[in-house]
N, CA, C and O of each residue as an XYZ file, in Angstrom:
180
protein
N     -58.469     25.552    -14.980
C     -58.176     24.348    -14.098
C     -58.963     23.194    -15.108
O     -58.460     23.192    -16.231
N     -59.937     22.348    -14.965
C     -60.654     21.440    -15.265
C     -60.024     21.646    -17.307
O     -60.305     20.580    -17.853
N     -59.694     22.129    -17.815
C     -59.484     22.137    -19.287
C     -57.463     21.344    -18.685
O     -56.909     20.520    -19.412
N     -57.074     21.633    -17.919
C     -55.885     21.092    -17.258
C     -56.341     19.388    -16.980
O     -56.101     18.462    -17.755
N     -56.967     19.306    -15.820
C     -57.797     17.925    -15.157
C     -57.828     17.011    -16.788
O     -57.454     15.841    -16.867
N     -58.210     17.604    -17.675
C     -58.834     16.361    -18.610
C     -57.663     16.422    -19.614
O     -57.106     15.416    -20.053
N     -57.355     17.625    -19.923
C     -55.302     16.990    -21.449
C     -54.540     16.135    -20.029
O     -53.639     15.446    -20.508
N     -54.579     15.982    -18.777
C     -53.439     15.124    -18.093
C     -54.463     13.559    -18.131
O     -54.198     12.391    -18.416
N     -54.861     13.788    -17.990
C     -55.705     12.632    -17.552
C     -55.738     12.195    -18.947
O     -56.581     11.303    -18.850
N     -55.447     12.210    -19.994
C     -55.033     11.828    -21.528
C     -54.019     11.721    -21.801
O     -53.533     10.632    -22.107
N     -53.542     12.527    -21.786
C     -52.556     12.391    -21.775
C     -50.842     10.835    -20.764
O     -49.677     10.453    -20.879
N     -52.087     10.671    -19.961
C     -51.808      9.703    -18.738
C     -51.204     10.091    -17.253
O     -50.657      9.427    -16.373
N     -51.623     11.723    -17.413
C     -51.326     11.375    -16.009
C     -52.697     11.583    -14.805
O     -53.266     12.670    -14.710
N     -52.964     10.773    -14.227
C     -53.576     10.321    -12.859
C     -53.822     11.514    -12.342
O     -55.014     11.704    -12.104
N     -52.845     12.692    -11.995
C     -52.777     13.558    -11.077
C     -52.562     14.547    -11.966
O     -51.671     14.427    -12.807
N     -53.559     15.955    -11.883
C     -53.482     16.841    -12.475
C     -51.939     18.110    -11.388
O     -51.801     19.324    -11.539
N     -51.340     17.446    -10.705
C     -50.269     18.713    -10.453
C     -49.280     18.583    -10.678
O     -48.390     19.383    -10.968
N     -49.321     16.957    -10.514
C     -47.620     15.941    -10.699
C     -47.560     15.850    -12.496
O     -46.837     15.040    -13.075
N     -48.292     16.655    -13.076
C     -48.285     16.566    -14.552
C     -48.301     17.864    -14.059
O     -48.736     17.351    -13.028
N     -48.245     19.127    -13.775
C     -47.881     20.602    -13.739
C     -46.244     20.737    -13.475
O     -45.295     21.203    -14.105
N     -46.402     20.198    -12.436
C     -45.150     20.221    -12.044
C     -43.684     19.559    -12.608
O     -42.472     19.737    -12.484
N     -44.749     18.578    -13.387
C     -43.003     17.312    -14.301
C     -43.213     18.858    -15.724
O     -42.238     19.277    -16.347
N     -44.430     19.330    -15.893
C     -44.379     20.359    -16.996
C     -43.339     21.492    -17.317
O     -42.695     21.801    -18.320
N     -43.484     22.143    -15.605
C     -43.172     23.020    -14.862
C     -41.512     22.481    -15.144
O     -40.871     22.769    -16.154
N     -41.133     21.850    -14.283
C     -40.086     21.189    -15.448
C     -38.395     20.648    -15.965
O     -37.187     20.472    -15.808
N     -39.791     20.601    -16.771
C     -39.966     20.749    -18.545
C     -39.321     21.616    -18.714
O     -38.100     21.493    -18.809
N     -39.867     22.632    -18.794
C     -40.228     24.220    -19.892
C     -40.592     24.994    -19.519
O     -41.281     25.861    -20.055
N     -39.976     24.838    -17.757
C     -39.720     25.894    -17.269
C     -40.174     27.215    -17.078
O     -39.602     28.305    -17.083
N     -41.605     26.776    -16.869
C     -42.764     27.729    -17.442
C     -44.281     26.104    -16.975
O     -44.177     24.902    -17.215
N     -45.378     26.818    -16.338
C     -46.603     25.960    -15.871
C     -47.216     26.306    -17.327
O     -46.782     26.911    -18.307
N     -48.444     25.635    -17.013
C     -49.473     25.036    -18.854
C     -49.720     26.495    -19.273
O     -49.329     26.854    -20.384
N     -50.288     27.281    -18.526
C     -50.814     28.769    -18.323
C     -50.141     29.199    -18.400
O     -51.267     29.490    -17.997
N     -49.471     29.604    -18.483
C     -47.821     30.731    -18.608
C     -47.947     29.991    -20.187
O     -48.388     30.712    -21.082
N     -47.555     28.531    -20.539
C     -47.446     28.713    -21.790
C     -48.477     28.970    -22.175
O     -48.518     30.119    -22.616
N     -49.956     28.115    -22.268
C     -50.847     28.797    -23.309
C     -51.769     30.506    -23.879
O     -52.357     30.996    -24.843
N     -51.274     30.860    -22.301
C     -51.263     32.684    -22.532
C     -50.040     33.382    -22.508
O     -49.905     34.416    -21.854
N     -48.785     32.681    -23.448
C     -47.730     33.359    -24.325
C     -47.835     32.694    -25.730
O     -47.032     33.040    -26.596
N     -48.849     31.696    -26.015
C     -49.110     31.054    -27.469
C     -48.026     30.843    -27.808
O     -47.291     31.439    -28.596
N     -47.800     29.377    -26.803
C     -46.797     28.353    -27.227
C     -48.149     27.280    -27.832
O     -48.463     26.505    -28.735
N     -48.418     27.649    -27.108
C     -49.237     26.059    -27.849
C     -50.019     26.345    -29.163
O     -50.793     25.498    -29.609
N     -49.755     27.907    -29.973
C     -50.375     27.258    -31.371
C     -48.349     27.414    -32.261
O     -48.195     27.604    -33.467
N     -47.200     27.271    -31.286
C     -46.555     26.648    -32.618
C     -45.614     25.548    -32.091
O     -44.440     25.327    -32.389
N     -46.667     24.736    -30.983
C     -45.871     23.803    -30.570
C     -46.698     22.840    -32.392
O     -46.072     22.044    -33.092
N     -48.134     23.313    -32.632
C     -48.910     22.654    -33.599
C     -48.523     22.723    -34.081
O     -48.137     21.577    -34.308
N     -47.689     23.908    -35.336
C     -46.489     24.362    -36.797
C     -45.676     22.985    -36.785
O     -44.760     22.802    -37.586
């Protein structure tokens, strides 16, 4: 969770839980599920 906290702060969210809710609404998955699925490497391509 610490990684998510730091990332949420870097992209402008003060509350990591709010970032997670927005991410889930936008992507229909949580940030952790996104990472486990390997989608972070696809987004960088």
